[in-house]
C-alpha positions as CSV (number, residue, x, y, z in Angstrom):
1,K,0.0,0.0,0.0
2,I,1.4,3.4,-1.1
3,K,0.7,6.3,1.1
4,K,-0.7,9.3,-0.7
5,K,1.0,12.6,-0.2
6,K,-1.2,15.0,1.7
7,H,-1.6,18.3,0.1
8,N,-0.3,21.1,2.2
9,N,-3.1,23.5,1.8
10,K,-2.3,25.6,4.8
11,K,1.0,26.7,3.3
12,K,-0.7,27.4,-0.1
13,K,-3.4,29.5,1.6
14,K,-0.8,31.4,3.6
15,K,1.1,32.1,0.4
16,I,-1.9,33.3,-1.5
17,I,-3.0,35.6,1.4
18,K,0.5,37.0,1.6
19,N,0.6,37.7,-2.1
20,E,-2.8,39.4,-2.1
21,Q,-1.8,41.6,0.8
22,K,1.4,42.5,-1.1
23,K,-0.7,43.5,-4.1
24,I,-3.0,45.6,-2.0
25,K,0.0,47.3,-0.4
26,Q,1.6,48.0,-3.7
27,K,-1.7,49.5,-5.1
28,K,-2.0,51.8,-2.1
29,E,1.6,52.9,-2.5
30,M,1.0,53.7,-6.1
31,T,-2.1,55.7,-5.5
32,I,-0.2,57.6,-2.7
33,R,2.6,58.3,-5.2
34,K,0.2,59.4,-7.9
35,N,-1.6,61.7,-5.5
36,R,1.6,63.2,-4.2
37,S,2.8,64.0,-7.7
38,N,-0.6,65.5,-8.5
39,T,-0.6,67.7,-5.5
40,Q,2.9,68.8,-6.2
41,Q,1.9,69.8,-9.7
42,H,-1.2,71.5,-8.4
43,D,0.9,73.4,-5.9
44,K,3.3,74.4,-8.7
45,K,0.4,75.7,-10.8
46,H,-1.0,77.6,-7.9
47,I,2.3,79.3,-7.1
48,K,2.7,80.1,-10.8
49,K,-0.7,81.7,-10.8
50,K,0.0,83.8,-7.8
51,I,3.3,85.0,-9.3
52,D,1.6,85.9,-12.5
53,K,-1.0,87.9,-10.6
54,I,1.6,89.9,-8.9
55,R,3.4,90.5,-12.2
56,T,0.2,91.7,-13.9
57,S,-0.7,93.9,-11.0
58,K,2.8,95.5,-11.1
59,K,2.4,96.2,-14.8
60,K,-1.0,97.7,-14.3
61,T,0.3,100.1,-11.6
62,K,3.2,101.2,-13.8
63,K,0.7,101.9,-16.7
64,E,-1.5,103.9,-14.3
65,K,1.4,106.0,-13.1
66,K,2.4,106.8,-16.7
67,K,-1.2,108.0,-17.4
68,Q,-1.1,110.4,-14.5
C-alpha cells in the first residue's frame, strides 16, 4: 500500500494571502505616489498663478502711473 501525499493546503493558503496583501499594499503605495505627484503639480500651478497675478498687478500700476 502506497501512502498518498497530503496536500499542504495551509501553506498554499498562507502564500496566497501574503501575495494578495502584497498586491494591495503596492496598489496603495502607487495611489499615494500618484496623489503626491498630482498635489505637487497642483501646488506648482497655484504658485505660478500667484506670481503671474503679482506681475500683472505691477504692470497695471506702472501703466496707471504713466497715465497720471
